[in-house]
N, C-alpha and C positions, 0 to 999 in steps of 0.2 A: 387212542385211549379216550373213553367217553368222559363227560363232565362229572358224573357221579363218582367214578373211580378217582378222578383228580381231586375232588372235594374230600373224599375219604383219606387219600394219601396226605393231603394238606393238614387235616385234623390230626392224624396220627403223628405227623412230624411236629406239629405244635405241641401236642401232649408230651412227646418225647423231650422236646426242648424244655418245657416247664418242669418235667420230672427230673431231667438232668440238672437243671439249674438248682432245683430244690435239694437234690442230693449233694451237689457241690457246696451249697450254702450251709447245709447241716454239718455239725462237727462229727468227726469220725468216731470219737470215743466219748461216751456219756450221753445223757439226754439233751434235748434241745434246750437252749437257754430260756429263762423266764425273765420278764421285767421285774426289777427289784421291788417296785411298789406302784400302785395305780397313779397315773398322772392326773393332776388337777388342772383342768383347762376351762377357759371362759365359756359360758353357755352361748349358744348361737341364736336363741329365740326366747323371748319372754312375753308373757301376757298379763295385762292388768285390767281390772274392771272397777268402775266408779259408779255408785248408786245415784239415782236421780236425786239431786240435792234438796229440793223443797218445792212446794207449790204456792208459796206466798208471793204475792205481787211485789213485796218490798225486799225480797231476798237478793243478796249480792253474793255471788260465788266467784272465788279465785281458784284457778287451777295452776299448779306449778309442776313441771316435769324436768327430770334430770337423769342422766347416766353419769356416775362419778368417773373422773379421769382415771387413767391407768395407774396401777399401784397394786396393793393387795386386793385381789379379786379380779385382776385381768382387765381386758379392754385395751384399746389403742388410743393414742393421743388425738387422732382425728378419724372421723367416720369415713368409711369407704363409700363409693357411690351406690353400693348395693345395700347399705345400712339404712333402716327406717325405724322410726318410733313415733307412732301417731295414736291419739285418742279420738275416736269418732263416735257420733251419736248411735245409740242402739237403734235397730230397725223399728221396734215398737216399744212404747212405755205404757203399760196399762195403769189407769187411774180409776178412782171411784167415780160415781156419777156426779155431775154438776160441781165443777171446781168451786171451792169456797163453801160448800154445804157443811154445816155443823162445825167442822174443825177450823180453827183460826188460820191454819196453814193450807187449807183447801183439801186436806185428806178426809174423806168421808167417815162417818161413824156408823153408817147404815150397814145392814147385813148384805144388801145388794152391792157387793164391793168387788174390788179388783181380783181378789182371790177366787171368787166364784166365776168371774169372767175367764180367768186364766185356767181354772179347772175345766171349763168347757172348751178351751182352746181357741176362743174367738172373742171379739170385742162385744161389749154389751150394747143394747139397743140405743143407749144414750150417747153412743160415740165415745166410750171410755178408753178406746185404744187411740193413743196419740202417736202420730208419726212425726219424727223430727222434720223441721222445715228443709233441712239439707243434709246430705251424707258427707259434706265437706268436713275434714278433721277440725276439731276444736283446738287441739294442741298438737303441734308438730315440732319434734326435736331434731336438730340438725347435726350436733356434734357433742361428744362427751365433755364433761367438765363445765359446761355453761348451761344454766337452767333457762327454760322458756316459760312464759306465763300467759294466761288468757283470763278474761273476765266475762261473765254473763250476768244478766239481771233479770229479775222477775220469775214467773212461775213455769215457764215453758222449757227450762233446761232438762234434757233427758239424761238417762244413764249413758255412760261412755264405755266403749269397748276398745281396747288398744293392744297393739302388738309391736314389739321391737325386735329387730333382726341385726345380725352382723355385730359390728363394734358397739352399737347402741344397746345391745341386749343385756350384757352382764351388769347387774345391779340397777337396772332401769327402775326408777321410783317416781311416783306421782302422788300429789296431795290435793285434796279437794277441801276448801275451807269456805263455809257459807255463813254469812251474818244475817240474822233476822232481827231487826231492831225493836219490834213490838209484836204483841199478840201472844197467845198461849204457847206458841211454838218458838218464841223468841230465844235468842242465844247465838253462840258461836258453835257451829257444827263442823268439826274437823274429822276427816277420815283419810287414811292412807289407802289409795286404790290397791286392791289385792288381787292375787292370782286366783284363778278358778280352782275348785277342788270338789270333793264328793262328800265331805264330812265336816261339820262345824258345830262347836259348842258355844252357847252364849248365856252364861250365868249372869243374872243381874237385870233381866227384863222384868216387866210388871204388867199385871192385869188389874191394877187398882183403878177405882172409879175416876180418879183425877189424872190418869195416864192414858196416852194414846200411843202405843208402841207398835211399830211396823217392822216386819222383816222384809228386806229388799232382796230379791233374787234376780240375777242377771246371767243370761246364757250367751257365751261368746261363740258358740259353734253353729254349724250350718244345719244341724238337726235338733229337734226339740229335746228338752230335758224333762224328766218326771221327778218331782221332788216331794219328799215327806217332811213335814214339820211336826215335831213332837214337843209337848210342853210338860214340864215337871214342877210341881209345887212342893210345899213342905211335907205333904202326905203322900207324895208319889206322882205317878203319871196322871195327867188330866185328860178327860175325854175330849176328842177332837171331832170336828164335823166333816172333815174331808178325808174319808177313808181311801178314796181313789187317788190321792196325791194331788199335787198342783202341777199343771202343765206350764212350762215356761217356753215360749216359742223360740225358734232359732233366731239368734241375734236380738232377742227381746229381753225386757225387764219387767218384773211384776212386784209391786209392793203389797204385802199381805198384812192387814190389821189383825193383830194377835187375838183380840177379843172376839173376832168373828169365828175363830176356830174352836171355841169351847164355850159352854154355858157356865163353867166353873169360874170362880174368882180366886185370885191369889195376889198377895202383895208383892211377892217375889217369885219369879219363875226362871227356870233354865230352859232355853230354847235349843233343841237339837235338830239340825238341818242335815238331811242325807238325800242322796239321789239314787233312784232306782235305775235310771238311765241317764247318760250324759253327765255333765259337770256344770257348776254354776259358781258365781261369786255371791257371797252373802254378807249382809251387815244388818244390824238392828238399830232403828232410830227410836230412841226413847224420848218422850215429850210429856211434861207435866204442866198442870194448870198454873202452878206457882213456882216451879223449879226450873223452868226453861227446858232446853232440849240439847241433845248431842247424839253422836253415833257410838254404839257399842260394837267393837270388833271382836272377832272370835278369840277365845282363850287358846293358848298353846295346847298341844296334845295332853291328854290326861297323864299325870305324873305324881309320884309320891312326894316330891319337893317342888315348890313353885316360888317364883319371884314376881311381885307386882310393883314395878318401879315408878317413882315420880310423883308421890303424893305432895301437893304444894304445902309450903310452910304455913300458909294462912287458911288452910282447910277448916271450915267450921263444923263439918260432919263427914265422917268416913264410914261407909257400910260395906262389910265384906260378905260376899255371897259365894257359896261353893256347892258343888254337886259331885256325888260319887257314882260314876256310871257303871261300875262293876258289881260283883256279887257281894262284896265285903263292905262293912262300915269303915269309916275313916275317923281316927282320932288325931286331930291336927294340933300342933303347937304353933301359936301365932307369935311372931316377933317383929319388932320394928327396927330397921337399920337406919340409924341417924348419922349425922356428920361425925359424931364422936364414938360410935359403937352400936352394938346391938342390945336392945332391951326387951323385956317382956312387958307389953302395955298393960297397965293396971285395969283389971276388970274385963280384959279381952285376951287373956293368955292362951286360951284353947277353944277349940270348936269341934263338936262331934257332928259328923255328916253320915247319916244313915244311907245305906245302899238304895239308889234309885230315887233319892229325895233331895230337895234343895234346902240348904241350911244357911243361916245368916247370923251376923253379929254386928251390933251397933258399936263402933269404936269411937264415936263422938269426935271431939277435936284431938285426935290421938297425936298429931304432930306437934301441937302446942308451940307454934312459931318456928319450928325447925323442920325443913323438908326431910322426907324420909321415904322408905320403901317397905312394903310388907313382905315378910318371908314366911312361907308355910312349909312345914315338914311334919313327920310323925311325932306324936307326943311320946313322952318317956315310956319305953317298953312296948310301944305300939308298932305294928308292921307299917311299912311304907305303902299305903293303899293309894292307887291313882285317883286324883280328883282334878276337876277344872274349877277355875275361880276368877272373879272379877271384883273390882271396887266401884262403888258409886260415891263420888267425891262432890261435896258441896262447898262453894265459897259464897260469902255474903249471908245475910239473914233476911227473913220476912219477904217483902215484895222485891227485894234486890238480890235474891239468891240465884245461883246458877249451878247446874250440875255438869259433870263430865264423868267418863268411865275409863277405868284402867284395867284391862284384862291381864291375866298372867301371861308372861312372854318368855320366849327362849333366849338364851344368851347370844351376844354378837360373837360369832366365831371368827369371821374374816372381816366383814364390813357391813355397815347399815347406814341408811340415809334418811333424814327428815327433810322433805323437799321444800316446805313453805316456812320461812322465818322472816321476821321483820327487824328493822334497825333497833326497835325497842319492844320489850314484851316477851322475848324468848328466854326460856330457862331449860337448860340441859341437865338431866339427872343421870348419874352413872353410879351403879351399885355393884360392889364386889362382895358377894355373899361368902366367898371362901378366902383365898389369899389375896394379898395386895396386887394390884394390876396397874400397868401403864397403858394409857390410851391416847392415841393421836386423833385430834378433831380438826377437820378441814372445813373452812367456810368458803363456799364457791363464790365466784363473781355473782353480781346481782342479775336479775332478768333484764335490766336496762342499763347495767354498767357497774363497774367496780373491780377491784383486784382481790384475788383470793387471799385468805389468811390461814395460818396453821398454828395450832397450839397443842402441847402435850400435857396431860394431867396424870397425876398419881392418885389412885383411889385405894385407900387403906382397906385391908380385909375386914369384912363385917360392917362396912360403912356405906353411906350414900353421899356422894359429892354433887351438890346442886350449884351450878355456875351460870353466869351470864356468858354465853358462848362467844367466841371471836366473831367480829363483824368485818366484812370486806371493806377495805379502804375505798372511799368514794362510792359507797353503795347507792345504787338506784334500783328501786323495785324490791322484790323479795329474793331470798337466796336459800341455798341448801347447806345442811350440816352433815358431814360424813364422819362416822365414828369407826375407828380401826384399832382394835386391841394390839398392843405391841409386845407385851410380856406379862407373866403372872397368871393369876387365877381368872375364872370366867367373869364376864362383865355383862350386866343387863342395863338397858338404856331406855330413856323416855324423854320426849320433848314437850314442854308445856308452852302454849301460846296464849298470852294474856292480852285481851282486847276489850278493856272496859268501855262501857258506853252508858251515858246518862245515869251514872251512879251504880249501874249493875256490873258486878264483877264477872263479866263474860270471859270464858276461857275454854280451852280444849286441850286434851292430853293425847299424844300419840306415842305408843311404845315402838321400839325400834328392833324388831327381830332381824336376824341376819338376812341379807338380800339374796343369798343363794346364787351369787354370780358365778361360782365355780361348780363344776361337776367332775366327779371322779371317772376317769376312763380306765376300765379294768385292765389288769395285766394280761398279756397275750403270750402264747407260745407257739412254736412251729409244730405242725401236725400234718405229716405227709399222707395220712390215711384218707384225707379228703380227696386225694387224687385217685382213689380206688385201688383195686388189686391189680 
């Protein structure tokens, strides 16, 4: 018997065995069983992107990275040898010509800028493409439950691209906190390193003469990405100069000065970032001559109801900016959730947002010494029209004022983490827009030592609870806070970091959307038809 016939007989025998086993395994009466519900299992891979922090020579940047320990959201107590979580420099970071030209933080105001270089897909003749000095990871995490930190100084810090696998992937979180003590771009700039995506909305940016706002685009993949940046003012879409899109090289990062994209001016604009090809991380850096600077992160997806949590008690000015991306106008009811209940803020009870236009309202010192959160929903009798929204919050006055941004954020469904907290100056805000909720908050050990602490809070429905969170015993370094709803209605969360310096009320606010550490595995059923006739 030749080898071909033997192979054919072996294949027939194997198929008969598989078919026979499947027939024996299937029940004789009735359809094959189905799983009762999709299983929710920990993700096995996560990606995070951090924008280039600043180009000021006096900038000090702290990175903190953590994967929460096992609990709600999965994960294991110790990482396997196959688990990794590293943040490494981007391959290229495009800059404007001649660091230090015009802008106090080194970002150029000229039209010959990084966006144009990126659109050409190559560096400018002035050497505007910076390659990081080393591909060595800046931050390497080794086990869940214990954060690690790193510090960099000066203007050379590039954007970071990171991946976590195995037991370090579920809930992996990283925070980038930069302090610039002087100059027009001074302030505390905090940003949660975010996952790449293809669509972002940033209401609250500006093209005012005293502002220098950049959108930072970072590409984590091995192929280039083509990105569109659209701007919308109070009268609708603004004309842009880059009809062919912006090319973001593989593994690279591009900061784009918004004022170079249009000749129109606008006090408030909504920035819409989409990709034609590939995916990117995106964040907007807003900087004013008098107001300091901070990062504006993307609003949650357009929705008829939104929550903007964590307005500080001592806010001297709060400005709400909203945009309606659909075909319908939105009539919004504006409410403030305080520690004692929900109120309609005098003079700022409603906001009309026309389709395709940016609208805003000055809420002044709406919190009046009591921390709160802004709730948006349809006005009486109006339909729930999807919108995106953000707050520009100011603390201090005159030359000592400082800004931060609070985008609308989704609720924490399983777990969320703020990675960088200090022994003093952290404030955790928990908002329950519906029913009363119980929330567990875990303080991790510090990056250099300490013992974790756990505390449970009850947030009454329709209120905001602002607390000084638990601090690890014997804390050394910075630590992480993990929020896990236990029961009751939905909870929205934000963390404020207060770092005053030389009389300036420097601060930054990070919202805490769910870390999406779990993924649903769909139900399966037996199907013998895959074996053929």
